[in-house]
N, C-alpha and C positions, 0 to 999 in steps of 0.2 A: 538723517545725514551721521556719520561715525565725526564724532570730536580729533583732530588733528593737533594735540600737542605740540607745540614751540619748544626749539632745542633749548636746553641750559646748558649750566657748567659741569654738571654734575649728575648722572642717571641716580645715583643713590638716594634713598631719605635720606632728611636731615632732622634728625630728634628735636625736641624742642630742647632751650639750653637757657638754663638760669646765668643772667647777664651777671651776678656777681659784680666785680667792683669795676669793672672794661666793658659796659653795653658797644662802647665801635668797635670792638672782637667780633661780637656778635654777623654772621650772616643766616640770613631767612629766605625761606624760599615764598616765591608767592606766585599765586595766580590770578590774572582776571578773566573772567569767562563771557566769551562773547555768542551770545547766544540766542532765541528770541524767546516770549513771552508764548503759551495757550491762552489765547485771547478766550477771553468771557469763562474762564475753564482753572477757578485757582488752583483746586485740588489738583487737578494734572498738571500743572505749574509746579505746584509743590514737590510733586512726585519726578520732572525732571531737571530742580536744584537738586533733589537730592541725590539723583544718578551723575549730575555733575562734580559736586562736592565728593562725590565718590572716587570719581576719578580724580578730579586736581589731590587729592588726599595718596593716591594711590602713585601720582608721580614727586610726592615727598613734601607738597606742599605745606603751609602752616597760615597762611593766609590767601582767604580766597573774597576776592569783590567781585558781588554781583553788578550787571548795569543796572539805570533808573530805569524805575517802575517795572522791574521785572517780574513782581506779585503783582496782581493788578493792570499792568499794561499800560504800555504810554501809545495811546487812541489818535496816532500819527494818520494823519489827512483827515479826519474827524472834524467838522466843523459843530456839531449837535447843533444844529439846526439855528445855529443866532445868526442874525443879520443887525445893525443898529434899531433896536427898538423894539426887534421882535424877536420871538423864540416858538419853533413849530411845534407842536403834540411829539412827531418821530425825536424829534431834536430832545426833548423831556424825557419819552421812553430810552432813548439808548443813554443817558445820563442815568434812568435807574440801573438799568443793566450796567452800566460802568459803576456803580456804590455796587451794585450787590458783590462786586469783584473783588473788590476793597477789603482791609483786614483792619480789624479792630486794633490797637497798644493798648495794654495784652489780650492777648485771644488765644484759641488752642493754634492757630496756624503759626502763633510766634513761638509759641510750647516747643512747636513742630520742628521749629529752625532753631534754637538752642539745642533739641536732642540730635540733632544734626551734629553740628557745630562740637556738640562733645561725645557722639558717637565717634565722628569720623580726627578729633582733637586739631581742630584747626579755628583760627579766630578767623571770624563772618563777617561781611560787610555788604548787606544786602538790600538794594533797591525796591520800596514798595509802595501803593497805594495804601494810605493811611484813612481808614473811615472815624470821624467823631461826630457823635451824630450824625447829621446833614451835610457835617462839614469833611472832601477830601481834601488830605492833603499828598506833597509830595517827598518820598520821607524815606532815611537811608538810616536800617536796624544795623545794631552793632553789638555780637556776640563771643563772648572768650573761649579756650579750648575746650574748657571742661564742663560748657554747656548751660554757661550763667549770659542773661542776656543783658548788659551794658546799659542800653540807650537808645537812644535815637538824635537825626538831625530831621529838620522839614525845613523844603525848602524854604529861603528867606522871601526869592522873589522868583515866582513864576513869569513866565516869556511870552508875551502875547497873548494868543489865543487858549494857554493853559491857564491865565487868570480867569476865562470863564467857569472852568473845572474844579482849579487847585486855590485851596486858599493859601494866607501867606505865614510860614512860619513867625519866631519871634527871638529876639536874643538869649531865651534861655533854653536854647538847642543847638548850640554852638560847640559840641564837645567836641574835647581831645581826647583820648583816652591811652593814660601812660599803661602798658604792659608790657612783658616779659619780651616781647619781638617789639619796641619799640611804641611810639607814642603813636596814634594813629586815631587819624580824624577826618570828615567829610566833606566835601562840596559838589552840589548840584548841577551838573553842567553846565548853563552862559552866569551862575552863582559866580566860578570859578574865574569869571572877567570882572568881577567888582572888585576890584583894589583894596578899600578898607575891609571887605568882609576877611578877603585872604588872609588881609593884615591880623587881624582878631586871633587865625589859628597861626598864625608864627608867634602869635606873642604866648600863646597858649604852647610852645616848641615840639608844632608839629613835626614826625619824623617821617612817618609815611603818610604820605596827602591822598586819598583816595579820592575819585576823579567820575563816580558814573555820569552817565551822558547820553543823548540822544542825537549827540550833534555828529554827523560822520562825513564831512566835508574834511578838505586839505590840512585849511586854515586853523582846525580843530588842533591838528599838530603843533603849531606855533605856539598856542596858549600853553598848551603843556608842558612841552620845552620851557618857557619864561618860567612857568611856577615854582617849576623844578629849581632852572637858577637863582632865582628870585628867595623862592621859599629855602634853599637848601636842603631840600628834604628828597626822597623819593618820592617821583608820582604815578600812580595806577589809574591809568582811564582805561574802566570798561563800558565796551558798546553793546547795545542789541545787536547780529545780523539776522535782516527781515525780506523777507518776499510778502506778495501781495497773498501768497494765500495760504500765510501764516496767520492773515485776520480772517473775521468771516465775510462771507460770499455776498457780494449785492441781490439783493438791496437791503439786506440786512447790516452789511456799515459797508457806506461806500467813501472814497478817498476823493471828497467834493474841494480837496485843494488843485486837483490835476483835472485838466481839460478835458482826455479822455481815460474812462477805465484801466489801470493796469491789467496785464495778462499776470495770470497765478506767479510764473515761475519771476516777475520783472521783481527786480531786487526795491526795494522801499526804503533800507536803511542798511547801508555798507561797510559798516561796522565802524574800525580804525580803531580798534583797543590798542592800546600802547603802554609800556614799562619803560620812564626816566631815569637816569639818576643825578643825582645834585648836579652835578657835573655837566648835565645837560645831554650825557650819552644814550641814545636808544638802546635799550637793555633785551628787548621782544618786541614785535610787534614795526608799525601799526599792519592787524592786519585785515585785508577787505576782500579773501577769499573765502569767505562762507565762517559759521557756525565752528567753534575752536577755543581753547583754551590756552591764555596768551602767558610763558610762564618764565620767572628770570630768581638768581639769588641775587638778593640784595646785600651789599657788606657795606651795612651801618659807619662802619670804619671811613666812607665818603662823606659820612653827614661832617664830620668835624673839618674834611680835612676842606671840603666846598665851602664850610664855613668861614674857615681862614680865610679865604678872598673877603666873603662878603655876609656879613650878619644883618639882615633888613631890620631887627630889635635888638641887635648887639651894640659893636663895635662899630657899623654902620648908622644906627640912628642919632637924630637931631633931636630928641625931646624936646627941648627946651625952647626949640623951632617948631616943628610938627609932632603934633601925639593924638592919640586916639583913645575913646572916651566911647565902652560897649555897656551898653544897657543890658545887663543881661536875665533882666527878670520875667517873670512871663505878663502878656499882656491879655489882661482877663476882661471881657467888653462887659460881666454887668458883676458886682457884687455887692452881696447884702450885709449892710453896719450890724444888724440887726446880729446876724452869724457871728460876726466878728467881738461883739457884745458880750453873746453867749460864751464863746469860746473865752473872753478873758477873763471872765467870772468864771467859770469853770479852774481856769489856772488858778485865781487867785484863791480860790476854792483849795486845791491840792494845796500849795502855798503854806497857805494858814494850818492847814492839818498838818503839817509835816513839820510845824512849831510847836505843838499843842504837847 
């Protein structure tokens, strides 16, 4: 299917700009990608990602945001053979294949994504399934336009049955990156409904709030508008548009959450990707028509104008009454004290040698 770009204010390419002393004068062209994973085929999905980035760059986009779990796939409809107290062999095998389609961080796949960002001169926000040993995480990776991997956010709270296949992120991966096109961060899907987690991003000064998701319901739009108004930030929500035929055919892959197996052309995720301004105005989307690139020009001056009315962690805050503490250190399940002692001894030796 050909991707149909949404209209933008100016069809000409916008070059990267040095923000200088007045960052609010900057206009940034951004694109959210609405497209499906090539399920169980990570190399093909990476190829598709590159084609989409090429198209977005051709529109003059400086920032490209992909949906939740684009690399690795969102296993919509699957139960992984789970009932309370039991798991099936078929479900375990399904997880093995899903685990194989995930990517390590770092890895050659991450290097390839970084190379794409650098080659096409875009800031890239990419939803992936991250493999860390035998645990999977729903993760967002960030890359700058020079081809550097900036870091990641792991989904802090998987929703419902997602919790049987994905691990839980911790406070060490809730980043906001200061870049020449604004301060960029992301939360994934229903994490965006967690007020304290949103507040953590507001506290870091987020300006371009990315919300990769798997929720195509109309009510999702209300959440995105609320966040834009609450945070005084641009909200970019990217979702996949998927038909049943975008997933493996039965019996290899079954939609256990649906009474009847859907037909190949049945829409199983309708998209709804959208870009919203800090004033709550919809700049592009929502799109429910098919795979598409949804693009808009972001006038960063809108952030200051919105904050004049409401700055949730500034003049509208009451820290003497209500405040938030974020435990932003890694949560490590196993610590070895002998390793800590050895490391401490090495530091002591190094320190002493400097004074001899």
